[in-house]
N, CA, C and O atoms as a MOPAC input file, in Angstrom:
PM7 MOZYME 1SCF
protein

 N     13.67700 1   -15.47400 1    17.04000 1
 C     12.98200 1   -16.24200 1    17.27300 1
 C     11.55500 1   -15.54200 1    18.25200 1
 O     10.54600 1   -16.14000 1    18.62500 1
 N     11.89600 1   -14.25500 1    18.44600 1
 C     11.13500 1   -13.47000 1    19.22600 1
 C     10.36100 1   -12.58500 1    18.28300 1
 O      9.61000 1   -11.69800 1    18.68800 1
 N     10.55900 1   -12.84200 1    17.07700 1
 C      9.91500 1   -11.72600 1    16.13800 1
 C      9.95000 1   -12.42200 1    15.11800 1
 O     10.92500 1   -12.77000 1    14.45200 1
 N      8.50500 1   -12.70600 1    14.93800 1
 C      7.44800 1   -13.54500 1    14.05900 1
 C      7.42500 1   -12.86400 1    12.65900 1
 O      6.68900 1   -11.87800 1    12.64300 1
 N      8.02200 1   -13.13000 1    11.52300 1
 C      8.00200 1   -12.44800 1     9.99200 1
 C      6.67600 1   -12.77800 1     9.54000 1
 O      6.16700 1   -13.87200 1     9.78000 1
 N      5.92700 1   -11.58600 1     8.69600 1
 C      4.50200 1   -12.69500 1     8.16800 1
 C      4.67400 1   -12.07700 1     6.96800 1
 O      3.91700 1   -12.58600 1     6.14000 1
 N      5.54600 1   -10.92700 1     6.36700 1
 C      5.29600 1   -10.31800 1     5.05100 1
 C      6.51400 1    -9.21600 1     5.24200 1
 O      6.60800 1    -8.69400 1     6.35300 1
 N      7.40200 1    -8.85900 1     4.26300 1
 C      8.61100 1    -8.07800 1     3.88300 1
 C      8.77900 1    -7.34100 1     2.52300 1
 O      7.96900 1    -7.60700 1     1.63500 1
 N      9.46200 1    -6.71700 1     2.36100 1
 C      9.75500 1    -6.23300 1     0.85000 1
 C     10.97800 1    -5.17300 1     1.50100 1
 O     10.79100 1    -4.24000 1     2.28100 1
 N     12.47600 1    -5.71300 1     0.82100 1
 C     13.58000 1    -4.31000 1     1.14800 1
 C     13.65000 1    -3.48000 1    -0.20200 1
 O     14.03100 1    -4.22200 1    -1.10700 1
 N     13.45300 1    -2.42400 1    -0.55700 1
 C     13.72900 1    -1.43000 1    -1.12500 1
 C     15.05300 1    -0.77600 1    -1.00600 1
 O     15.59700 1    -0.76900 1     0.09800 1
 N     15.57100 1    -0.27800 1    -1.92700 1
 C     16.79300 1     0.73100 1    -1.82000 1
 C     17.09300 1     1.37400 1    -0.94500 1
 O     18.28800 1     1.53800 1    -0.69900 1
 N     15.87400 1     2.09800 1     0.00500 1
 C     16.25900 1     3.16500 1     0.71600 1
 C     15.05500 1     2.73100 1     2.07200 1
 O     14.64000 1     3.58700 1     2.85200 1
 N     14.77800 1     1.75500 1     2.11200 1
 C     13.61100 1     1.39800 1     3.32300 1
 C     12.96000 1    -0.01500 1     3.13200 1
 O     13.14800 1    -0.77000 1     2.17800 1
 N     12.26300 1    -0.20000 1     4.08000 1
 C     12.02200 1    -1.80100 1     4.34900 1
 C     10.35800 1    -1.85600 1     4.96600 1
 O      9.96400 1    -1.33500 1     6.00900 1
 N      9.61300 1    -2.59100 1     4.05300 1
 C      8.31200 1    -2.88500 1     4.92600 1
 C      7.97100 1    -4.21800 1     5.31400 1
 O      8.02000 1    -5.24200 1     4.63400 1
 N      7.57300 1    -4.04200 1     6.65500 1
 C      7.83900 1    -5.40300 1     7.46400 1
 C      6.14800 1    -5.61400 1     8.01000 1
 O      5.32000 1    -4.75100 1     8.30100 1
 N      6.06500 1    -6.70900 1     8.01100 1
 C      4.93400 1    -7.34500 1     8.39300 1
 C      5.34000 1    -8.21900 1     9.59300 1
 O      6.05900 1    -9.20000 1     9.40000 1
 N      4.90400 1    -7.89700 1    10.82900 1
 C      5.83100 1    -8.85700 1    12.05300 1
 C      4.76000 1    -9.19400 1    13.02800 1
 O      3.59400 1    -8.82400 1    12.89700 1
 N      5.18900 1    -9.88000 1    13.96900 1
 C      4.31000 1    -9.82600 1    15.37800 1
 C      5.21600 1   -10.37900 1    16.43000 1
 O      6.05900 1   -11.26300 1    16.28200 1
 N      4.89600 1    -9.69000 1    17.56600 1
 C      5.75800 1   -10.02400 1    18.71500 1
 C      5.19100 1    -9.95800 1    20.01400 1
 O      4.40300 1    -9.01600 1    20.09300 1
 N      5.29700 1   -10.57600 1    21.00200 1
 C      5.03200 1    -9.88700 1    22.30400 1
 C      5.60800 1    -8.42600 1    22.89900 1
 O      5.39100 1    -7.68500 1    23.85800 1
 N      6.28800 1    -8.47100 1    21.98100 1
 C      6.93800 1    -6.83700 1    22.45000 1
 C      7.62600 1    -6.49100 1    21.15800 1
 O      8.78600 1    -6.85000 1    20.95700 1
 N      6.84300 1    -5.70900 1    20.16200 1
 C      7.30700 1    -5.50900 1    18.95700 1
 C      7.95600 1    -4.28800 1    18.91300 1
 O      8.87200 1    -4.19400 1    18.09600 1
 N      7.73700 1    -3.49200 1    19.48800 1
 C      8.83600 1    -2.21600 1    19.65200 1
 C     10.06400 1    -2.48300 1    20.01200 1
 O     11.10200 1    -2.00700 1    19.55200 1
 N      9.91000 1    -3.34600 1    20.94400 1
 C     11.68900 1    -3.35000 1    21.58000 1
 C     12.45200 1    -4.45900 1    20.69400 1
 O     13.66200 1    -4.65700 1    20.79400 1
 N     11.53700 1    -5.21300 1    19.74800 1
 C     12.20700 1    -6.64300 1    18.91800 1
 C     12.72000 1    -5.43300 1    17.65400 1
 O     13.87900 1    -5.25200 1    17.28300 1
 N     11.62900 1    -4.79300 1    17.21600 1
 C     12.12900 1    -3.78200 1    15.99000 1
 C     13.13900 1    -2.97400 1    16.56300 1
 O     13.82900 1    -2.77400 1    15.56300 1
 N     13.74000 1    -2.32800 1    17.55500 1
 C     14.47100 1    -1.69500 1    18.15300 1
 C     15.87000 1    -2.47100 1    18.09600 1
 O     16.88500 1    -1.87600 1    17.73500 1
 N     15.88600 1    -3.71600 1    18.43800 1
 C     17.06200 1    -4.81200 1    18.25900 1
 C     17.08900 1    -5.13300 1    16.75100 1
 O     18.14900 1    -5.34800 1    16.16200 1
 N     15.96500 1    -5.15700 1    16.19200 1
 C     16.17100 1    -5.58600 1    14.61300 1
 C     17.36600 1    -4.46900 1    14.21300 1
 O     18.52600 1    -4.79800 1    13.96900 1
 N     17.01800 1    -3.50900 1    14.19900 1
 C     17.52400 1    -2.34500 1    13.74800 1
 C     18.65500 1    -1.89600 1    14.28800 1
 O     19.51700 1    -1.34800 1    13.60100 1
 N     18.78100 1    -2.10000 1    15.71700 1
 C     20.27800 1    -2.21100 1    16.11500 1
 C     21.47200 1    -3.09500 1    15.67000 1
 O     22.65900 1    -2.85200 1    15.45200 1
 N     20.68400 1    -4.24900 1    15.61400 1
 C     21.61100 1    -5.72400 1    14.94900 1
 C     22.10000 1    -5.23700 1    13.64500 1
 O     23.26800 1    -5.30600 1    13.26300 1
 N     21.18600 1    -4.78100 1    13.05100 1
 C     21.51700 1    -4.94900 1    11.27100 1
 C     22.32300 1    -3.60900 1    11.13000 1
 O     23.38700 1    -3.75700 1    10.52900 1
 N     22.03900 1    -2.29600 1    11.56800 1
 C     23.08000 1    -1.60200 1    11.76800 1
 C     24.47700 1    -1.69600 1    12.14300 1
 O     25.36800 1    -1.11100 1    11.52800 1
 N     24.69600 1    -2.56000 1    13.32700 1
 C     26.07300 1    -3.03300 1    13.57300 1
 C     26.41200 1    -4.01800 1    12.49200 1
 O     27.60300 1    -4.02200 1    12.18100 1
 N     25.93200 1    -4.53200 1    12.09900 1
 C     26.27000 1    -5.85400 1    11.09100 1
 C     26.75800 1    -4.93100 1     9.76100 1
 O     27.94100 1    -4.94500 1     9.42100 1
 N     25.88900 1    -4.23700 1     9.13500 1
 C     26.07600 1    -3.16100 1     8.04400 1
 C     27.45700 1    -2.58600 1     7.80200 1
 O     28.36700 1    -2.80100 1     7.00200 1
 N     27.18400 1    -1.54600 1     9.09200 1
 C     28.39600 1    -0.63900 1     9.18100 1
 C     29.58600 1    -1.61200 1     9.58000 1
 O     30.64400 1    -1.11600 1     9.19300 1
 N     29.74100 1    -2.60200 1    10.10300 1
 C     30.69900 1    -3.39900 1    10.54500 1
 C     31.36900 1    -4.40000 1     8.48600 1
 O     32.43400 1    -4.94300 1     8.19200 1
 N     30.66200 1    -4.26900 1     8.02600 1
 C     30.56700 1    -4.58100 1     6.42200 1
 C     31.38400 1    -3.58800 1     6.10000 1
 O     32.54100 1    -3.84700 1     5.77100 1
 N     30.89000 1    -2.21200 1     6.14600 1
 C     31.28500 1    -0.96300 1     5.41000 1
 C     32.87600 1    -1.00200 1     5.85300 1
 O     33.71200 1    -1.03300 1     4.95000 1
 N     33.27800 1    -1.00200 1     7.14300 1
 C     34.52300 1    -0.76000 1     7.75200 1
 C     35.30800 1    -1.75200 1     6.98900 1
 O     36.20600 1    -1.37300 1     6.23700 1
 N     34.99800 1    -3.09200 1     7.15300 1
 C     35.84700 1    -4.02400 1     6.83700 1
 C     36.39500 1    -3.89700 1     5.24600 1
 O     37.58600 1    -4.03900 1     4.96600 1
 N     35.61000 1    -3.67900 1     4.49200 1
 C     35.62400 1    -3.89700 1     2.76400 1
 C     35.78100 1    -2.17200 1     2.78900 1
 O     35.05100 1    -1.77400 1     1.88100 1
 N     36.33100 1    -1.18400 1     3.35400 1
 C     36.67800 1     0.08300 1     3.13500 1
 C     35.91700 1     0.80300 1     2.24200 1
 O     36.30400 1     1.34300 1     1.20600 1
 N     34.49400 1     0.76800 1     2.84300 1
 C     33.73500 1     1.79900 1     2.06300 1
 C     33.92100 1     3.04000 1     2.76100 1
 O     33.27100 1     3.21200 1     3.79200 1
 N     34.47900 1     3.67200 1     2.47700 1
 C     34.81400 1     4.95600 1     3.47200 1
 C     33.75200 1     5.94800 1     3.07600 1
 O     33.16500 1     6.52300 1     3.99300 1
 N     33.38800 1     6.25700 1     1.67300 1
 C     32.29900 1     7.09900 1     1.27800 1
 C     30.88300 1     6.86500 1     1.81500 1
 O     30.16100 1     7.83700 1     2.03700 1
 N     30.49900 1     5.73300 1     2.01300 1
 C     29.14100 1     5.44700 1     2.73500 1
 C     29.41000 1     5.72200 1     4.09000 1
 O     28.54500 1     6.36600 1     4.68400 1
 N     30.73900 1     5.26900 1     4.91100 1
 C     30.25500 1     5.55500 1     6.48400 1
 C     30.20600 1     7.14100 1     6.74100 1
 O     29.58300 1     7.76900 1     7.59700 1
 N     31.42000 1     7.76700 1     5.30600 1
 C     31.23300 1     9.04200 1     5.38600 1
 C     29.86900 1    10.02800 1     5.90400 1
 O     29.79600 1    10.82700 1     6.83700 1
 N     28.72300 1     9.55400 1     4.75800 1
 C     27.72200 1     9.85800 1     4.90400 1
 C     26.79900 1     9.26100 1     5.74500 1
 O     25.75500 1     9.89400 1     5.90500 1
 N     26.91700 1     8.19900 1     6.32800 1
 C     26.00800 1     7.70200 1     7.56100 1
 C     26.48800 1     8.45600 1     8.68500 1
 O     25.74000 1     8.52000 1     9.66100 1
 N     27.55000 1     9.01100 1     8.72500 1
 C     28.49800 1     9.86600 1    10.02000 1
 C     27.88300 1    11.45700 1     9.53400 1
 O     27.26500 1    12.07100 1    10.40300 1
 N     28.02600 1    12.01100 1     8.37500 1
 C     27.35600 1    13.13700 1     8.31300 1
 C     26.15900 1    13.38700 1     8.78300 1
 O     25.91600 1    14.29200 1     9.58100 1
 N     25.13200 1    12.40500 1     8.20100 1
 C     23.47200 1    12.55000 1     8.61600 1
 C     23.07000 1    12.21700 1    10.18700 1
 O     21.93300 1    12.17300 1    10.65600 1
 N     23.95400 1    12.06200 1    10.66500 1
 C     24.13500 1    11.09900 1    12.19300 1
 C     23.31300 1    12.47900 1    13.02500 1
 O     23.72900 1    13.62600 1    12.85700 1
 N     22.33800 1    12.23400 1    13.75300 1
 C     21.67200 1    13.50500 1    14.34300 1
 C     22.73500 1    13.89800 1    15.44800 1
 O     23.52300 1    13.13300 1    16.00400 1
 N     22.57700 1    15.33000 1    15.65300 1
 C     23.79200 1    15.68900 1    16.32200 1
 C     23.60800 1    15.08600 1    17.81800 1
 O     24.69200 1    15.09000 1    18.40200 1
 N     23.13200 1    14.85400 1    18.17200 1
 C     22.60500 1    14.81700 1    20.05700 1
 C     23.06000 1    13.03600 1    19.95100 1
 O     22.88100 1    12.43500 1    21.01000 1
 N     23.55200 1    12.28700 1    18.91000 1
 C     23.62400 1    11.23600 1    18.94000 1
 C     25.04100 1    10.85100 1    19.21300 1
 O     25.72900 1    10.16300 1    18.45800 1
 N     25.39100 1    11.31900 1    20.27700 1
 C     27.03000 1    11.08600 1    21.36000 1
 C     27.66500 1     9.52700 1    20.78000 1
 O     28.61900 1     9.11200 1    20.12100 1
 N     26.71900 1     9.11200 1    21.34400 1
 C     27.22900 1     7.32000 1    21.93500 1
 C     27.42000 1     6.92200 1    20.56800 1
 O     28.11800 1     5.90900 1    20.59700 1
 N     27.12200 1     7.24500 1    19.33100 1
 C     27.53600 1     6.26000 1    18.10600 1
 C     28.14200 1     7.42700 1    17.27400 1
 O     27.86600 1     8.60700 1    17.49300 1
 N     29.22000 1     6.88600 1    16.03900 1
 C     29.64200 1     7.68300 1    15.48900 1
 C     28.67500 1     7.65200 1    14.06500 1
 O     28.66600 1     8.76500 1    13.53900 1
 N     27.83700 1     6.59900 1    13.30300 1
 C     27.22400 1     6.59200 1    12.47900 1
 C     25.70500 1     6.66400 1    12.76800 1
 O     25.28900 1     6.63700 1    13.92600 1
 N     24.82500 1     6.76400 1    11.62000 1
 C     23.33900 1     6.43600 1    11.93200 1
 C     23.16000 1     6.07000 1    10.43300 1
 O     23.50700 1     6.76400 1     9.47700 1
 N     22.50400 1     4.75000 1    10.40000 1
 C     21.99300 1     4.04100 1     9.23100 1
 C     20.37100 1     3.75200 1     9.16800 1
 O     19.74700 1     3.44800 1     8.15100 1
 N     19.85300 1     3.91400 1    10.45000 1
 C     18.21600 1     3.52900 1    10.04300 1
 C     18.06000 1     4.75900 1    10.62300 1
 O     18.76200 1     5.26900 1    11.49500 1
 N     16.58700 1     5.42600 1     9.79400 1
 C     16.06700 1     6.60200 1    10.58300 1
 C     15.49800 1     6.20600 1    12.06700 1
 O     15.25200 1     5.08200 1    12.50500 1
 N     15.41500 1     7.02600 1    12.47400 1
 C     14.96900 1     6.81100 1    13.80700 1
 C     13.24400 1     6.65700 1    13.88900 1
 O     12.41900 1     7.07500 1    13.07600 1
 N     13.05600 1     6.03900 1    14.94100 1
 C     11.25000 1     5.25500 1    14.98800 1
 C     10.71800 1     4.05000 1    13.94400 1
 O     11.32300 1     3.22000 1    13.26500 1
 N      9.75500 1     4.25700 1    14.07800 1
 C      8.96900 1     3.42200 1    13.10400 1
 C      7.69300 1     3.86500 1    13.24600 1
 O      7.17700 1     4.54700 1    14.13200 1
 N      7.10500 1     3.22000 1    11.91200 1
 C      5.82800 1     3.62000 1    11.82300 1
 C      4.75300 1     2.23500 1    11.77700 1
 O      4.23000 1     1.74000 1    10.77900 1
 N      4.62400 1     1.79500 1    13.25200 1
 C      3.63700 1     0.85600 1    12.98600 1
 C      2.54100 1     0.72600 1    12.62700 1
 O      2.34700 1     1.84900 1    12.16200 1
 N      1.55000 1     0.14000 1    12.46800 1
 C      0.25800 1     0.13100 1    12.35200 1
 C     -0.39800 1    -1.22500 1    12.42100 1
 O      0.09200 1    -2.03100 1    11.63000 1
 N     -1.30600 1    -1.64400 1    13.11200 1
 C     -1.69900 1    -2.42100 1    13.73500 1
 C     -2.85400 1    -2.97900 1    12.70600 1
 O     -3.85100 1    -2.42300 1    12.24500 1
 N     -2.36800 1    -4.18200 1    12.54900 1
 C     -3.22400 1    -4.59200 1    11.36000 1
 C     -4.99900 1    -5.36400 1    12.12300 1
 O     -4.93600 1    -6.30100 1    12.91900 1
 N     -5.84400 1    -4.99700 1    11.85900 1
 C     -7.01000 1    -5.59000 1    12.51100 1
 C     -8.03900 1    -6.13000 1    12.01700 1
 O     -9.15800 1    -6.27500 1    12.50900 1
 N     -7.44000 1    -6.56500 1    10.55500 1
 C     -8.84900 1    -7.76300 1     9.95700 1
 C     -7.82200 1    -8.45600 1     8.81200 1
 O     -6.61800 1    -8.20800 1     8.74700 1
 N     -8.37500 1    -9.15300 1     8.13900 1
 C     -7.66500 1   -10.05600 1     7.09200 1
 C     -7.70900 1    -9.31100 1     6.05700 1
 O     -6.68200 1    -9.36100 1     5.38100 1
 N     -8.78300 1    -8.41600 1     5.55700 1
 C     -9.07000 1    -7.58400 1     4.47300 1
 C     -7.75700 1    -6.77600 1     4.79700 1
 O     -6.96100 1    -6.74300 1     3.85900 1
 N     -7.43500 1    -6.21900 1     5.76900 1
 C     -6.12900 1    -5.08700 1     6.24300 1
 C     -5.30000 1    -5.51200 1     5.83400 1
 O     -4.56900 1    -4.86100 1     5.08900 1
 N     -5.04000 1    -6.89400 1     6.17400 1
 C     -3.70800 1    -7.80000 1     5.85400 1
 C     -3.30900 1    -7.92800 1     4.60300 1
 O     -2.14500 1    -7.77000 1     4.23600 1
 N     -4.81000 1    -8.39600 1     3.45800 1
 C     -4.16300 1    -8.71800 1     2.27100 1
 C     -3.79600 1    -7.67400 1     1.48700 1
 O     -3.00400 1    -7.75700 1     0.54800 1
 N     -4.66300 1    -6.14900 1     2.05200 1
 C     -4.43300 1    -4.87500 1     1.49400 1
 C     -2.80500 1    -4.49100 1     1.99800 1
 O     -2.19100 1    -3.73100 1     1.24900 1
 N     -2.30300 1    -4.84600 1     2.87700 1
 C     -0.84900 1    -4.53400 1     3.19400 1
 C      0.49400 1    -5.14100 1     2.54800 1
 O      1.57400 1    -4.66000 1     2.20700 1
 N     -0.34900 1    -7.02500 1     2.53800 1
 C      0.78800 1    -7.62200 1     1.99800 1
 C      0.95800 1    -7.02500 1     0.51400 1
 O      2.02200 1    -6.82200 1    -0.07200 1
 N     -0.32700 1    -6.79700 1     0.05600 1
 C     -0.22900 1    -6.38800 1    -1.46700 1
 C      0.31800 1    -5.08800 1    -1.97600 1
 O      0.61100 1    -4.85600 1    -3.14900 1
 N      0.44200 1    -4.10700 1    -0.75800 1
 C      1.22800 1    -2.66500 1    -0.98700 1
 C      2.72400 1    -3.01400 1    -0.95000 1
 O      3.62000 1    -2.46400 1    -1.59000 1
 N      2.84000 1    -4.17800 1     0.04300 1
 C      4.14900 1    -3.93800 1     0.06700 1
 C      4.84300 1    -4.92600 1    -0.97800 1
 O      5.96000 1    -4.63400 1    -1.40600 1
 N      4.30300 1    -5.90200 1    -1.32800 1
 C      4.60300 1    -6.77400 1    -2.57500 1
 C      4.46000 1    -6.11900 1    -4.08100 1
 O      4.50500 1    -6.69700 1    -5.16600 1
 N      4.30500 1    -4.96700 1    -3.83900 1
 C      3.92900 1    -4.00800 1    -5.34900 1
 C      4.63100 1    -3.06700 1    -5.27900 1
 O      4.63100 1    -2.33100 1    -6.26500 1
 N      5.49500 1    -2.70400 1    -4.12800 1
 C      6.15200 1    -1.54300 1    -4.19800 1
 C      7.14500 1    -1.66000 1    -5.16900 1
 O      7.18100 1    -0.62200 1    -5.83000 1
 N      7.92400 1    -2.44000 1    -5.51700 1
 C      9.14800 1    -2.76700 1    -6.33100 1
 C      8.35800 1    -2.20700 1    -8.22600 1
 O      8.91300 1    -1.46900 1    -9.04000 1
 N      7.24100 1    -2.76600 1    -8.34400 1
 C      6.65800 1    -2.55700 1    -9.36000 1
 C      6.25900 1    -0.96400 1    -9.26500 1
 O      6.41100 1    -0.18800 1   -10.20800 1
 N      5.74800 1    -0.61000 1    -8.03300 1
 C      5.02800 1     0.87600 1    -8.09500 1
 C      6.37500 1     1.83700 1    -8.41300 1
 O      6.41500 1     2.70200 1    -9.28800 1
 N      7.24500 1     1.55300 1    -7.68300 1
 C      8.89300 1     1.95800 1    -7.64400 1
 C      9.34600 1     2.28800 1    -9.32700 1
 O     10.08600 1     3.20800 1    -9.67500 1
 N      8.57600 1     1.09900 1   -10.39900 1
 C      9.61200 1     0.95600 1   -11.72800 1
 C     10.78000 1    -0.38200 1   -11.96900 1
 O     11.36300 1    -0.73600 1   -12.99400 1
 N     10.82000 1    -0.84100 1   -10.77900 1
 C     12.07000 1    -1.61300 1   -10.41000 1
 C     12.11400 1    -3.33400 1   -11.45700 1
 O     13.00800 1    -3.94000 1   -12.04800 1
 N     10.79900 1    -3.54600 1   -11.25100 1
 C     10.28900 1    -4.60300 1   -11.95300 1
 C      8.73700 1    -4.34300 1   -12.32900 1
 O      8.05300 1    -3.37500 1   -11.99700 1
 N      8.42200 1    -5.27600 1   -12.98200 1
 C      7.30200 1    -5.11500 1   -14.26600 1
 C      5.96100 1    -6.21600 1   -13.10200 1
 O      4.74500 1    -6.06300 1   -12.98200 1
 N      6.78400 1    -7.11800 1   -12.53500 1
 C      5.66300 1    -7.78000 1   -11.68600 1
 C      6.24000 1    -8.17900 1   -10.21000 1
 O      7.46500 1    -8.22800 1   -10.09500 1
 N      5.44200 1    -8.45900 1    -9.10500 1
 C      6.26400 1    -8.38100 1    -7.86500 1
 C      7.00900 1    -9.54200 1    -7.90000 1
 O      8.10900 1    -9.40900 1    -7.36500 1
 N      6.71500 1   -10.93200 1    -8.47400 1
 C      7.78700 1   -12.18700 1    -8.80600 1
 C      9.03500 1   -12.07700 1    -9.12600 1
 O      9.92200 1   -12.91100 1    -8.94500 1
 N      9.11400 1   -11.00300 1    -9.62300 1
 C     10.56100 1   -10.43700 1   -10.33700 1
 C     11.37400 1    -9.94000 1    -9.16200 1
 O     12.58300 1   -10.17100 1    -9.18000 1
 N     10.97000 1    -9.43600 1    -8.37900 1
 C     11.64300 1    -8.98600 1    -7.22500 1
 C     12.17200 1    -9.65500 1    -5.89400 1
 O     11.46400 1    -9.60400 1    -4.88800 1
 N     13.04600 1   -10.09900 1    -5.87700 1
 C     13.58700 1   -11.60900 1    -4.81900 1
 C     13.38300 1   -11.13500 1    -3.65800 1
 O     12.77100 1   -11.88800 1    -2.90200 1
 N     13.88600 1    -9.48800 1    -2.99200 1
 C     13.77100 1    -9.50700 1    -2.29000 1
 C     12.52000 1    -9.07000 1    -1.10000 1
 O     12.38000 1    -7.99600 1    -0.51500 1
 N     11.84500 1   -10.11000 1    -1.01700 1
 C     10.47700 1    -9.81800 1    -0.86800 1
 C      9.79100 1   -11.47100 1    -0.36200 1
 O     10.11000 1   -12.59600 1    -0.74700 1
 N      8.62100 1   -10.97300 1     0.76400 1
 C      8.29700 1   -12.52400 1     0.74200 1
 C      6.70700 1   -13.08200 1    -0.10800 1
 O      5.77300 1   -13.76800 1     0.30900 1
 N      6.93700 1   -12.48600 1    -1.30400 1
 C      5.98900 1   -12.40900 1    -2.43100 1
 C      5.68800 1   -14.02700 1    -2.86400 1
 O      4.62200 1   -14.62600 1    -3.00700 1
 N      7.16700 1   -14.48900 1    -3.01700 1
 C      7.52800 1   -15.83000 1    -3.50000 1
 C      7.03200 1   -16.76200 1    -1.98400 1
 O      6.45000 1   -17.79300 1    -2.32000 1
 N      7.10000 1   -16.66600 1    -1.03300 1
 C      6.22300 1   -17.32700 1    -0.13600 1
 C      5.06000 1   -17.60400 1     0.03700 1
 O      4.61100 1   -18.65000 1     0.50400 1
 N      4.35000 1   -16.45300 1    -0.42200 1
 C      2.75500 1   -16.20300 1    -0.66600 1
 C      2.59300 1   -17.21400 1    -1.55100 1
 O      1.96100 1   -18.20100 1    -1.17700 1
 N      3.10400 1   -17.16400 1    -2.82000 1
 C      2.64100 1   -17.68700 1    -3.98400 1
 C      3.34200 1   -18.43400 1    -4.33100 1
 O      3.79600 1   -18.30200 1    -5.46700 1
 N      3.80600 1   -19.70900 1    -3.40100 1
 C      4.31900 1   -21.34300 1    -3.58200 1
 C      5.86900 1   -21.25900 1    -4.02500 1
 O      6.30100 1   -22.02300 1    -4.88800 1
 N      6.45600 1   -20.56700 1    -3.57400 1
 C      7.83000 1   -20.57700 1    -3.99700 1
 C      8.44400 1   -20.17200 1    -2.22000 1
 O      7.90900 1   -19.47400 1    -1.35900 1
 N      9.68800 1   -20.91100 1    -2.19400 1
 C     10.45000 1   -20.11000 1    -0.82000 1
 C     11.14400 1   -19.21400 1    -1.35200 1
 O     11.79600 1   -19.17600 1    -2.39500 1
 N     10.83800 1   -18.08200 1    -0.08200 1
 C     11.66600 1   -16.68400 1    -0.35800 1
 C     13.03900 1   -16.99400 1     0.48400 1
 O     13.32900 1   -18.13200 1     0.85500 1
 N     13.76900 1   -15.94600 1     0.71500 1
 C     15.04100 1   -15.57700 1     0.96000 1
 C     15.34500 1   -15.66700 1     2.67900 1
 O     16.41200 1   -15.79800 1     3.27900 1
 N     13.83400 1   -15.52800 1     3.21800 1
 C     13.85500 1   -15.48500 1     4.90200 1
 C     12.65800 1   -16.19700 1     5.12600 1
 O     11.68300 1   -16.37500 1     4.39500 1
 N     12.97800 1   -16.66700 1     6.56400 1
 C     11.56800 1   -17.32100 1     6.55600 1
 C     10.45500 1   -16.69600 1     6.90500 1
 O     10.48400 1   -15.59900 1     7.46400 1
 N      9.40200 1   -17.30000 1     6.62500 1
 C      7.95900 1   -16.01600 1     6.79200 1
 C      7.01800 1   -17.35100 1     7.40000 1
 O      7.09900 1   -18.49400 1     6.95100 1
 N      6.08500 1   -16.90300 1     8.56000 1
 C      5.53400 1   -17.64200 1     9.09500 1
 C      3.77700 1   -17.34000 1     8.06300 1
 O      3.03300 1   -16.57800 1     8.68000 1
 N      3.41600 1   -17.65600 1     7.22200 1
 C      2.54000 1   -17.62600 1     6.31300 1
 C      1.08800 1   -17.35500 1     6.96600 1
 O      0.48600 1   -18.26200 1     7.54100 1
 N      0.65500 1   -16.28600 1     6.86500 1
 C     -0.88800 1   -16.07400 1     7.06500 1
 C     -1.91800 1   -16.59500 1     6.12000 1
 O     -1.93400 1   -16.00500 1     5.04000 1
 N     -2.91300 1   -17.70800 1     6.29200 1
 C     -3.37300 1   -18.20300 1     5.27200 1
 C     -4.44900 1   -16.82100 1     5.06700 1
 O     -4.66900 1   -15.91700 1     5.87300 1
 N     -4.88200 1   -16.97900 1     4.01500 1
 C     -5.88800 1   -15.76600 1     3.19700 1
 C     -6.82700 1   -16.07000 1     2.79400 1
 O     -7.54800 1   -15.25300 1     2.22100 1

């Protein structure tokens, strides 16, 4: 409830997110921590030893308090300053699967907020920004 999602797309190796919060950096950190723990627990439970091996192998050496590293450190936030910029960012993230060659149309990629903006209900609750 502290992080409002306005747009998103999940790709095979990264995530784009348009979100707002009173403490955005903190909430993104909490999101990354929670999802990493959930995914690693899933891998352990289902005996995905090869994936766990690589998550341990690529962990930063100074990360002594953890066994695995799922997310890349940091994030690359950009403040959205206008409605035009918001529209550009939404188009960019929604067309990312098309640009990557996974689908021919952004509506074919189910792991995004594209559907929310074009009349359907997506997989995650999204606060639509009227364009």
